N, CA, C and O atoms as CSV, one atom per row, in Angstrom:
chain,resi,resn,atom,element,x,y,z
A,1,UNK,N,N,23.199,86.567,-0.894
A,1,UNK,CA,C,23.370,86.034,-2.151
A,1,UNK,C,C,23.616,84.778,-2.618
A,1,UNK,O,O,23.421,84.378,-3.766
A,2,UNK,N,N,24.176,83.993,-1.426
A,2,UNK,CA,C,24.629,82.752,-1.734
A,2,UNK,C,C,23.207,81.885,-1.875
A,2,UNK,O,O,23.037,81.071,-2.782
A,3,UNK,N,N,22.222,82.171,-0.858
A,3,UNK,CA,C,21.106,81.435,-0.996
A,3,UNK,C,C,20.323,81.698,-2.160
A,3,UNK,O,O,19.598,80.752,-2.469
A,4,UNK,N,N,20.241,82.876,-3.028
A,4,UNK,CA,C,19.534,83.125,-4.124
A,4,UNK,C,C,20.451,82.053,-5.315
A,4,UNK,O,O,19.774,81.381,-6.094
A,5,UNK,N,N,21.677,81.983,-5.363
A,5,UNK,CA,C,22.378,81.610,-6.144
A,5,UNK,C,C,22.348,80.050,-6.281
A,5,UNK,O,O,22.433,79.443,-7.348
A,6,UNK,N,N,22.220,79.521,-5.100
A,6,UNK,CA,C,22.198,77.838,-4.961
A,6,UNK,C,C,20.576,77.466,-4.635
A,6,UNK,O,O,20.295,76.774,-3.656
A,7,UNK,N,N,19.628,77.946,-5.471
A,7,UNK,CA,C,18.688,77.522,-5.289
A,7,UNK,C,C,17.364,78.383,-4.810
A,7,UNK,O,O,16.233,78.067,-5.178
A,8,UNK,N,N,17.579,79.274,-4.125
A,8,UNK,CA,C,16.548,80.195,-3.644
A,8,UNK,C,C,15.753,81.004,-4.492
A,8,UNK,O,O,14.549,81.165,-4.296
A,9,UNK,N,N,16.501,81.619,-5.608
A,9,UNK,CA,C,15.614,82.093,-6.595
A,9,UNK,C,C,14.881,81.167,-7.367
A,9,UNK,O,O,13.682,81.278,-7.620
A,10,UNK,N,N,15.742,80.100,-7.799
A,10,UNK,CA,C,14.603,79.138,-8.595
A,10,UNK,C,C,13.627,78.553,-7.891
A,10,UNK,O,O,12.746,78.017,-8.563
A,11,UNK,N,N,13.539,78.506,-6.756
A,11,UNK,CA,C,12.405,77.757,-6.190
A,11,UNK,C,C,11.430,79.103,-5.866
A,11,UNK,O,O,10.225,78.899,-5.721
A,12,UNK,N,N,11.867,80.238,-5.773
A,12,UNK,CA,C,10.908,81.381,-5.643
A,12,UNK,C,C,10.193,81.490,-6.913
A,12,UNK,O,O,8.964,81.485,-6.976
A,13,UNK,N,N,11.072,81.603,-8.063
A,13,UNK,CA,C,10.509,81.597,-9.420
A,13,UNK,C,C,9.435,80.418,-9.610
A,13,UNK,O,O,8.316,80.616,-10.081
A,14,UNK,N,N,9.953,79.054,-9.147
A,14,UNK,CA,C,8.895,77.996,-9.605
A,14,UNK,C,C,7.415,78.178,-8.634
A,14,UNK,O,O,6.328,77.757,-9.027
A,15,UNK,N,N,7.592,78.789,-7.490
A,15,UNK,CA,C,6.206,78.927,-6.554
A,15,UNK,C,C,5.526,80.054,-7.358
A,15,UNK,O,O,4.334,80.017,-7.662
A,16,UNK,N,N,6.360,81.055,-7.682
A,16,UNK,CA,C,5.828,82.412,-8.426
A,16,UNK,C,C,4.890,82.128,-9.496
A,16,UNK,O,O,3.807,82.680,-9.692
A,17,UNK,N,N,5.618,80.891,-10.387
A,17,UNK,CA,C,5.018,80.720,-11.643
A,17,UNK,C,C,3.514,79.709,-11.574
A,17,UNK,O,O,2.549,79.641,-12.337
A,18,UNK,N,N,3.883,78.930,-10.167
A,18,UNK,CA,C,2.675,78.045,-10.136
A,18,UNK,C,C,1.390,79.035,-9.359
A,18,UNK,O,O,0.166,78.942,-9.454
A,19,UNK,N,N,2.101,79.823,-8.712
A,19,UNK,CA,C,0.969,80.798,-8.186
A,19,UNK,C,C,0.088,81.464,-9.313
A,19,UNK,O,O,-1.143,81.446,-9.328
A,20,UNK,N,N,0.949,82.085,-10.304
A,20,UNK,CA,C,0.275,82.600,-11.525
A,20,UNK,C,C,-0.447,81.739,-12.222
A,20,UNK,O,O,-1.370,82.197,-12.895
A,21,UNK,N,N,-0.234,80.532,-12.222
A,21,UNK,CA,C,-0.828,79.601,-13.194
A,21,UNK,C,C,-2.394,79.197,-12.236
A,21,UNK,O,O,-3.399,78.960,-12.907
A,22,UNK,N,N,-2.466,79.160,-11.087
A,22,UNK,CA,C,-3.503,78.689,-10.303
A,22,UNK,C,C,-4.096,80.010,-10.273
A,22,UNK,O,O,-5.263,79.990,-10.666
A,23,UNK,N,N,-3.594,81.344,-9.876
A,23,UNK,CA,C,-4.615,82.556,-10.041
A,23,UNK,C,C,-5.383,82.777,-11.301
A,23,UNK,O,O,-6.240,83.654,-11.412
A,24,UNK,N,N,-5.059,81.994,-12.190
A,24,UNK,CA,C,-5.792,82.468,-13.564
A,24,UNK,C,C,-7.156,81.767,-13.428
A,24,UNK,O,O,-8.134,82.208,-14.032
A,25,UNK,N,N,-7.226,80.732,-12.677
A,25,UNK,CA,C,-8.499,80.161,-12.471
A,25,UNK,C,C,-9.304,80.658,-11.343
A,25,UNK,O,O,-8.674,81.260,-10.474
A,26,UNK,N,N,-10.366,80.546,-11.213
A,26,UNK,CA,C,-10.910,81.274,-10.148
A,26,UNK,C,C,-10.935,80.508,-8.757
A,26,UNK,O,O,-10.746,81.096,-7.692
A,27,UNK,N,N,-11.199,79.070,-8.859
A,27,UNK,CA,C,-11.241,78.351,-7.873
A,27,UNK,C,C,-9.770,77.869,-7.332
A,27,UNK,O,O,-9.525,77.149,-6.365
A,28,UNK,N,N,-9.046,78.367,-8.075
A,28,UNK,CA,C,-7.398,78.179,-7.640
A,28,UNK,C,C,-6.755,79.325,-6.947
A,28,UNK,O,O,-5.535,79.338,-6.789
A,29,UNK,N,N,-7.463,80.217,-6.556
A,29,UNK,CA,C,-7.117,81.761,-6.189
A,29,UNK,C,C,-6.605,81.297,-4.576
A,29,UNK,O,O,-5.559,81.833,-4.208
A,30,UNK,N,N,-7.145,80.525,-3.789
A,30,UNK,CA,C,-6.618,80.081,-2.414
A,30,UNK,C,C,-5.407,79.302,-2.344
A,30,UNK,O,O,-4.713,79.441,-1.337
A,31,UNK,N,N,-5.046,78.522,-3.229
A,31,UNK,CA,C,-3.770,78.041,-3.559
A,31,UNK,C,C,-2.762,78.938,-4.143
A,31,UNK,O,O,-1.554,78.797,-3.953
A,32,UNK,N,N,-3.376,80.013,-4.973
A,32,UNK,CA,C,-2.233,80.819,-5.647
A,32,UNK,C,C,-1.673,81.710,-4.475
A,32,UNK,O,O,-0.529,82.163,-4.510
A,33,UNK,N,N,-2.638,81.958,-3.327
A,33,UNK,CA,C,-2.162,82.715,-2.308
A,33,UNK,C,C,-0.973,82.026,-1.449
A,33,UNK,O,O,0.005,82.657,-1.049
A,34,UNK,N,N,-1.248,80.288,-1.162
A,34,UNK,CA,C,-0.544,80.035,-0.284
A,34,UNK,C,C,0.840,79.653,-1.002
A,34,UNK,O,O,1.879,79.519,-0.356
A,35,UNK,N,N,0.756,79.475,-2.521
A,35,UNK,CA,C,2.197,79.451,-3.362
A,35,UNK,C,C,2.878,80.816,-3.302
A,35,UNK,O,O,4.069,80.802,-2.993
A,36,UNK,N,N,2.409,81.770,-3.505
A,36,UNK,CA,C,2.932,82.832,-3.345
A,36,UNK,C,C,3.485,83.236,-1.883
A,36,UNK,O,O,4.461,83.968,-1.716
A,37,UNK,N,N,2.896,82.787,-1.083
A,37,UNK,CA,C,3.409,82.856,0.643
A,37,UNK,C,C,4.592,82.092,0.556
A,37,UNK,O,O,5.602,82.719,0.873
A,38,UNK,N,N,4.770,80.820,0.188
A,38,UNK,CA,C,6.006,80.044,0.047
A,38,UNK,C,C,7.245,80.582,-0.798
A,38,UNK,O,O,8.426,80.276,-0.633
A,39,UNK,N,N,6.667,81.514,-1.809
A,39,UNK,CA,C,7.552,81.957,-2.873
A,39,UNK,C,C,8.368,83.077,-2.069
A,39,UNK,O,O,9.594,83.177,-2.119
A,40,UNK,N,N,7.552,83.880,-1.345
A,40,UNK,CA,C,8.262,85.064,-0.807
A,40,UNK,C,C,9.120,84.380,0.503
A,40,UNK,O,O,10.149,84.983,0.811
A,41,UNK,N,N,8.876,83.536,1.054
A,41,UNK,CA,C,9.720,82.903,1.715
A,41,UNK,C,C,10.817,82.353,1.484
A,41,UNK,O,O,11.783,82.343,2.246
A,42,UNK,N,N,10.723,81.707,0.091
A,42,UNK,CA,C,12.163,81.311,-0.632
A,42,UNK,C,C,12.940,82.661,-0.938
A,42,UNK,O,O,14.151,82.732,-1.148
A,43,UNK,N,N,12.243,83.487,-0.930
A,43,UNK,CA,C,13.452,84.830,-1.620
A,43,UNK,C,C,14.164,84.931,-0.315
A,43,UNK,O,O,15.389,84.872,-0.418
A,44,UNK,N,N,13.613,85.090,1.072
A,44,UNK,CA,C,14.789,85.374,2.000
A,44,UNK,C,C,13.914,84.926,3.213
A,44,UNK,O,O,13.035,85.536,3.822
A,45,UNK,N,N,14.511,83.461,3.402
A,45,UNK,CA,C,14.014,82.774,4.622
A,45,UNK,C,C,14.794,83.262,5.907
A,45,UNK,O,O,14.324,83.041,7.023
A,46,UNK,N,N,15.895,83.876,5.750
A,46,UNK,CA,C,16.728,84.170,6.943
A,46,UNK,C,C,15.956,84.975,7.913
A,46,UNK,O,O,15.698,86.106,7.503
A,47,UNK,N,N,15.492,84.665,9.172
A,47,UNK,CA,C,15.054,85.652,10.124
A,47,UNK,C,C,13.364,85.615,9.924
A,47,UNK,O,O,12.693,86.283,10.711
A,48,UNK,N,N,12.852,85.021,9.124
A,48,UNK,CA,C,11.397,84.773,8.966
A,48,UNK,C,C,11.078,83.811,9.934
A,48,UNK,O,O,11.831,82.947,10.382
A,49,UNK,N,N,9.896,84.025,10.227
A,49,UNK,CA,C,9.000,82.863,11.288
A,49,UNK,C,C,7.835,82.529,10.732
A,49,UNK,O,O,7.063,83.382,10.295
A,50,UNK,N,N,7.575,81.139,10.690
A,50,UNK,CA,C,6.341,80.364,10.279
A,50,UNK,C,C,5.579,80.141,11.564
A,50,UNK,O,O,6.057,79.452,12.465
A,51,UNK,N,N,4.318,80.760,11.660
A,51,UNK,CA,C,3.687,80.545,12.840
A,51,UNK,C,C,2.065,80.221,12.532
A,51,UNK,O,O,1.543,80.423,11.436
A,52,UNK,N,N,1.414,79.715,13.633
A,52,UNK,CA,C,-0.234,79.426,13.189
A,52,UNK,C,C,-0.823,80.746,12.998
A,52,UNK,O,O,-0.345,81.751,13.523
A,53,UNK,N,N,-1.742,80.752,12.334
A,53,UNK,CA,C,-2.612,82.191,12.134
A,53,UNK,C,C,-3.487,82.310,13.487
A,53,UNK,O,O,-3.843,81.416,14.256
A,54,UNK,N,N,-3.680,83.473,13.523
A,54,UNK,CA,C,-4.575,83.919,14.717
A,54,UNK,C,C,-6.018,83.785,14.116
A,54,UNK,O,O,-6.778,82.968,14.637
A,55,UNK,N,N,-6.429,84.518,13.083
A,55,UNK,CA,C,-7.902,84.408,12.630
A,55,UNK,C,C,-8.255,82.932,12.633
A,55,UNK,O,O,-7.426,82.097,12.271
A,56,UNK,N,N,-9.617,82.563,13.084
A,56,UNK,CA,C,-10.078,81.361,12.895
A,56,UNK,C,C,-10.795,81.215,11.410
A,56,UNK,O,O,-11.777,81.842,11.013
A,57,UNK,N,N,-10.100,80.303,10.766
A,57,UNK,CA,C,-10.685,79.946,9.470
A,57,UNK,C,C,-11.483,78.791,9.455
A,57,UNK,O,O,-11.732,78.331,8.341
A,58,UNK,N,N,-11.994,78.149,10.558
A,58,UNK,CA,C,-12.874,77.154,10.671
A,58,UNK,C,C,-12.350,75.789,9.918
A,58,UNK,O,O,-11.142,75.799,9.686
A,59,UNK,N,N,-12.950,74.808,9.569
A,59,UNK,CA,C,-12.861,73.569,9.284
A,59,UNK,C,C,-12.322,73.471,7.847
A,59,UNK,O,O,-11.998,72.377,7.384
A,60,UNK,N,N,-12.232,74.518,7.198
A,60,UNK,CA,C,-11.879,74.757,5.591
A,60,UNK,C,C,-10.634,74.338,5.284
A,60,UNK,O,O,-10.295,73.681,4.300
A,61,UNK,N,N,-9.776,74.863,6.423
A,61,UNK,CA,C,-8.090,74.642,6.168
A,61,UNK,C,C,-7.864,73.031,6.259
A,61,UNK,O,O,-6.954,72.517,5.607
A,62,UNK,N,N,-8.669,72.295,7.038
A,62,UNK,CA,C,-8.142,70.890,7.119
A,62,UNK,C,C,-8.398,70.066,5.389
A,62,UNK,O,O,-7.528,69.323,4.934
A,63,UNK,N,N,-9.309,70.276,4.853
A,63,UNK,CA,C,-9.724,69.830,3.518
A,63,UNK,C,C,-8.754,70.180,2.594
A,63,UNK,O,O,-8.231,69.420,1.779
A,64,UNK,N,N,-8.484,71.633,2.787
A,64,UNK,CA,C,-7.808,72.171,1.857
A,64,UNK,C,C,-6.041,71.652,1.633
A,64,UNK,O,O,-5.478,71.495,0.549
A,65,UNK,N,N,-5.376,71.446,3.163
A,65,UNK,CA,C,-4.516,70.948,3.107
A,65,UNK,C,C,-4.285,69.456,2.682
A,65,UNK,O,O,-3.165,69.078,2.339
A,66,UNK,N,N,-5.192,68.755,2.707
A,66,UNK,CA,C,-5.341,67.338,2.324
A,66,UNK,C,C,-5.148,67.639,0.778
A,66,UNK,O,O,-4.073,67.241,0.330
A,67,UNK,N,N,-5.968,68.250,-0.088
A,67,UNK,CA,C,-5.890,68.474,-1.190
A,67,UNK,C,C,-4.560,68.934,-1.887
A,67,UNK,O,O,-3.993,68.532,-2.903
A,68,UNK,N,N,-4.258,69.943,-0.961
A,68,UNK,CA,C,-2.775,70.426,-1.071
A,68,UNK,C,C,-1.753,69.537,-1.060
A,68,UNK,O,O,-0.859,69.622,-1.902
A,69,UNK,N,N,-1.759,68.576,-0.107
A,69,UNK,CA,C,-0.715,67.439,-0.045
A,69,UNK,C,C,-1.129,66.336,-1.401
A,69,UNK,O,O,-0.274,65.894,-2.169
A,70,UNK,N,N,-2.240,66.096,-1.470
A,70,UNK,CA,C,-2.270,65.173,-2.807
A,70,UNK,C,C,-1.668,65.617,-4.211
A,70,UNK,O,O,-0.860,64.974,-4.880
A,71,UNK,N,N,-2.356,67.130,-4.585
A,71,UNK,CA,C,-1.566,67.804,-5.599
A,71,UNK,C,C,-0.610,68.289,-5.633
A,71,UNK,O,O,-0.555,69.144,-6.518
A,72,UNK,N,N,0.569,68.132,-4.868
A,72,UNK,CA,C,1.849,68.480,-5.004
A,72,UNK,C,C,2.513,69.166,-3.814
A,72,UNK,O,O,3.500,69.889,-3.949
A,73,UNK,N,N,1.968,68.928,-2.721
A,73,UNK,CA,C,2.587,69.435,-1.404
A,73,UNK,C,C,3.384,68.421,-0.903
A,73,UNK,O,O,4.341,68.707,-0.184
A,74,UNK,N,N,3.092,67.146,-1.217
A,74,UNK,CA,C,4.205,66.051,-0.795
A,74,UNK,C,C,5.373,66.113,-1.581
A,74,UNK,O,O,6.427,65.746,-1.061
A,75,UNK,N,N,5.365,66.551,-2.851
A,75,UNK,CA,C,6.639,66.548,-3.565
A,75,UNK,C,C,7.210,67.691,-3.295
A,75,UNK,O,O,8.432,67.550,-3.355
A,76,UNK,N,N,6.880,68.835,-3.004
A,76,UNK,CA,C,7.299,70.116,-2.624
A,76,UNK,C,C,8.137,69.831,-1.267
A,76,UNK,O,O,9.357,69.976,-1.181
A,77,UNK,N,N,7.275,69.398,-0.212
A,77,UNK,CA,C,7.940,68.710,1.093
A,77,UNK,C,C,9.285,67.932,0.985
A,77,UNK,O,O,10.384,68.156,1.492
A,78,UNK,N,N,8.822,66.902,0.124
A,78,UNK,CA,C,10.164,65.899,-0.195
A,78,UNK,C,C,11.236,66.592,-0.763
A,78,UNK,O,O,12.291,66.348,-0.178
A,79,UNK,N,N,11.346,67.465,-1.811
A,79,UNK,CA,C,12.122,68.237,-2.381
A,79,UNK,C,C,12.967,69.103,-1.548
A,79,UNK,O,O,14.149,69.257,-1.857
A,80,UNK,N,N,12.340,69.824,-0.264
A,80,UNK,CA,C,12.857,70.813,0.516
A,80,UNK,C,C,13.646,69.807,1.721
A,80,UNK,O,O,14.636,70.120,2.381
A,81,UNK,N,N,12.873,68.511,1.777
A,81,UNK,CA,C,13.798,67.685,2.778
A,81,UNK,C,C,15.086,67.178,2.365
A,81,UNK,O,O,16.103,67.079,3.051
A,82,UNK,N,N,14.899,66.854,1.097
A,82,UNK,CA,C,16.095,66.127,0.557
A,82,UNK,C,C,17.149,67.076,0.446
A,82,UNK,O,O,18.221,66.738,0.948
A,83,UNK,N,N,17.074,68.274,-0.143
A,83,UNK,CA,C,17.899,69.451,-0.220
A,83,UNK,C,C,18.370,69.883,1.366
A,83,UNK,O,O,19.543,70.175,1.596
A,84,UNK,N,N,17.530,69.890,2.225
A,84,UNK,CA,C,17.787,70.169,3.574
A,84,UNK,C,C,18.875,69.006,3.837
A,84,UNK,O,O,20.009,69.364,4.155
A,85,UNK,N,N,18.581,67.621,3.720
A,85,UNK,CA,C,19.630,66.514,4.381
A,85,UNK,C,C,20.987,66.882,3.318
A,85,UNK,O,O,22.083,67.020,3.863
A,86,UNK,N,N,20.931,66.970,2.449
A,86,UNK,CA,C,22.312,67.034,1.626
A,86,UNK,C,C,22.935,68.459,2.129
A,86,UNK,O,O,24.137,68.544,2.380
A,87,UNK,N,N,22.351,69.195,2.218
A,87,UNK,CA,C,23.427,70.382,2.839
A,87,UNK,C,C,23.680,70.478,4.230
A,87,UNK,O,O,24.620,71.162,4.634
A,88,UNK,N,N,22.846,69.786,5.096
A,88,UNK,CA,C,22.982,69.314,6.339
A,88,UNK,C,C,24.306,68.379,6.535
A,88,UNK,O,O,24.890,68.403,7.619
A,89,UNK,N,N,24.730,67.625,5.556
A,89,UNK,CA,C,26.068,66.977,5.755
A,89,UNK,C,C,27.181,67.871,5.709
A,89,UNK,O,O,28.091,67.638,6.504
A,90,UNK,N,N,27.290,68.824,4.959
A,90,UNK,CA,C,28.476,69.676,4.604
A,90,UNK,C,C,28.197,70.606,5.979
A,90,UNK,O,O,27.093,70.913,6.428
A,91,UNK,N,N,29.356,70.921,6.448
A,91,UNK,CA,C,29.076,71.935,7.264
A,91,UNK,C,C,28.681,73.277,7.233
A,91,UNK,O,O,27.983,73.884,8.046
A,92,UNK,N,N,29.298,73.740,6.022
A,92,UNK,CA,C,28.975,75.154,5.517
A,92,UNK,C,C,27.436,75.331,5.003
A,92,UNK,O,O,26.873,76.422,4.908
A,93,UNK,N,N,26.884,74.130,4.705
A,93,UNK,CA,C,25.455,74.343,4.203
A,93,UNK,C,C,24.558,74.147,5.353
A,93,UNK,O,O,23.383,74.056,4.996
A,94,UNK,N,N,24.768,74.044,6.778
A,94,UNK,CA,C,23.979,74.010,7.747
A,94,UNK,C,C,22.638,75.322,7.883
A,94,UNK,O,O,21.462,75.310,8.247
A,95,UNK,N,N,23.378,76.128,7.487
A,95,UNK,CA,C,22.480,77.365,7.788
A,95,UNK,C,C,21.274,77.484,6.551
A,95,UNK,O,O,20.150,77.981,6.629
A,96,UNK,N,N,21.924,76.864,5.448
A,96,UNK,CA,C,20.788,76.543,4.339
A,96,UNK,C,C,19.738,75.527,4.635
A,96,UNK,O,O,18.546,75.503,4.331
A,97,UNK,N,N,20.501,74.677,5.320
A,97,UNK,CA,C,19.463,73.053,5.675
A,97,UNK,C,C,18.692,73.664,6.459
A,97,UNK,O,O,17.528,73.329,6.238
A,98,UNK,N,N,18.817,74.624,7.515
A,98,UNK,CA,C,17.680,74.634,8.319
A,98,UNK,C,C,16.457,75.625,7.579
A,98,UNK,O,O,15.283,75.688,7.944
A,99,UNK,N,N,17.023,76.292,6.561
A,99,UNK,CA,C,16.054,77.185,5.812
A,99,UNK,C,C,15.109,76.177,5.315
A,99,UNK,O,O,13.900,76.180,5.547
A,100,UNK,N,N,15.829,75.209,4.530
A,100,UNK,CA,C,14.983,74.109,3.772
A,100,UNK,C,C,13.956,73.715,4.808
A,100,UNK,O,O,12.756,73.946,4.659
A,101,UNK,N,N,14.507,73.071,5.934
A,101,UNK,CA,C,13.357,72.501,6.624
A,101,UNK,C,C,12.211,73.578,7.114
A,101,UNK,O,O,11.050,73.177,7.199
A,102,UNK,N,N,12.453,74.612,7.359
A,102,UNK,CA,C,11.400,75.595,7.582
A,102,UNK,C,C,10.623,75.715,6.534
A,102,UNK,O,O,9.408,75.764,6.722
A,103,UNK,N,N,11.101,75.782,5.344
A,103,UNK,CA,C,10.008,75.740,3.863
A,103,UNK,C,C,9.447,74.353,3.926
A,103,UNK,O,O,8.251,74.239,3.660
A,104,UNK,N,N,10.177,73.209,4.260
A,104,UNK,CA,C,9.392,71.871,4.227
A,104,UNK,C,C,8.386,71.996,5.073
A,104,UNK,O,O,7.336,71.538,4.621
A,105,UNK,N,N,8.311,72.481,6.218
A,105,UNK,CA,C,7.288,72.387,7.140
A,105,UNK,C,C,5.817,73.390,6.545
A,105,UNK,O,O,4.636,73.139,6.783
A,106,UNK,N,N,6.216,74.220,5.959
A,106,UNK,CA,C,5.273,74.915,5.427
A,106,UNK,C,C,4.797,74.483,4.115
A,106,UNK,O,O,3.631,74.630,3.747
A,107,UNK,N,N,5.559,74.041,3.541
A,107,UNK,CA,C,4.871,73.117,2.311
A,107,UNK,C,C,4.308,72.043,2.287
A,107,UNK,O,O,3.833,71.600,1.242
A,108,UNK,N,N,4.243,71.371,3.498
A,108,UNK,CA,C,3.478,70.530,3.642
A,108,UNK,C,C,2.087,70.634,4.076
A,108,UNK,O,O,1.267,69.752,3.825
A,109,UNK,N,N,1.799,71.736,4.748
A,109,UNK,CA,C,0.320,72.295,5.120
A,109,UNK,C,C,0.372,73.512,5.247
A,109,UNK,O,O,0.340,73.916,6.410
A,110,UNK,N,N,0.465,74.511,4.171
A,110,UNK,CA,C,0.391,75.850,4.240
A,110,UNK,C,C,-0.991,76.655,4.721
A,110,UNK,O,O,-0.910,77.757,5.263
A,111,UNK,N,N,-1.981,76.143,4.524
A,111,UNK,CA,C,-3.257,76.431,4.830
A,111,UNK,C,C,-3.278,76.845,6.766
A,111,UNK,O,O,-3.091,75.868,7.491
A,112,UNK,N,N,-3.418,77.736,7.222
A,112,UNK,CA,C,-3.682,77.994,8.751
A,112,UNK,C,C,-2.226,78.603,9.182
A,112,UNK,O,O,-1.999,78.905,10.354
A,113,UNK,N,N,-1.336,78.747,8.225
A,113,UNK,CA,C,0.008,79.038,8.435
A,113,UNK,C,C,-0.043,80.548,8.306
A,113,UNK,O,O,-1.007,81.134,7.813
A,114,UNK,N,N,1.106,81.182,8.801
A,114,UNK,CA,C,1.532,82.572,8.403
A,114,UNK,C,C,3.048,82.670,8.549
A,114,UNK,O,O,3.735,82.127,9.415
A,115,UNK,N,N,3.431,83.428,7.587
A,115,UNK,CA,C,4.720,83.994,7.342
A,115,UNK,C,C,5.152,85.167,7.764
A,115,UNK,O,O,4.857,86.092,7.006
A,116,UNK,N,N,5.860,85.506,8.885
A,116,UNK,CA,C,6.403,86.784,9.133
A,116,UNK,C,C,7.839,87.336,8.663
A,116,UNK,O,O,8.835,86.862,9.210
A,117,UNK,N,N,7.951,88.100,7.891
A,117,UNK,CA,C,9.094,88.134,7.038
A,117,UNK,C,C,10.027,89.420,7.757
A,117,UNK,O,O,9.414,90.446,8.052
A,118,UNK,N,N,11.360,89.351,8.002
A,118,UNK,CA,C,12.097,90.124,8.809
A,118,UNK,C,C,13.082,90.735,7.892
A,118,UNK,O,O,14.102,90.060,7.751
A,119,UNK,N,N,13.037,91.700,7.321
A,119,UNK,CA,C,13.930,92.320,6.274
A,119,UNK,C,C,14.999,92.950,6.644
A,119,UNK,O,O,15.737,93.461,5.801
């Protein structure tokens, strides 16, 4: 509950809103899937694992990750790293900081990654 109160729910709502906005366009559906994946991770990141996908996606994930970084991925990464550093300064915020660092890694290059949620 503390995670949702201190930013997890707001971040998830922002990612889901962005996902809906991108899904309206046909060309934005791959980006919408990635933002939805990060939004699910924002809802409950504790115990979740971020790993490389097993399916071969070919060479398309490299250009998609570059486009992702240019059009917002870098800002999402910077926000997660900033909050991770701020929370890491406090002793009680260290578990939350670890989750922000996990989300920062995913938000920098989400194509080719998979989220394994354990509820």
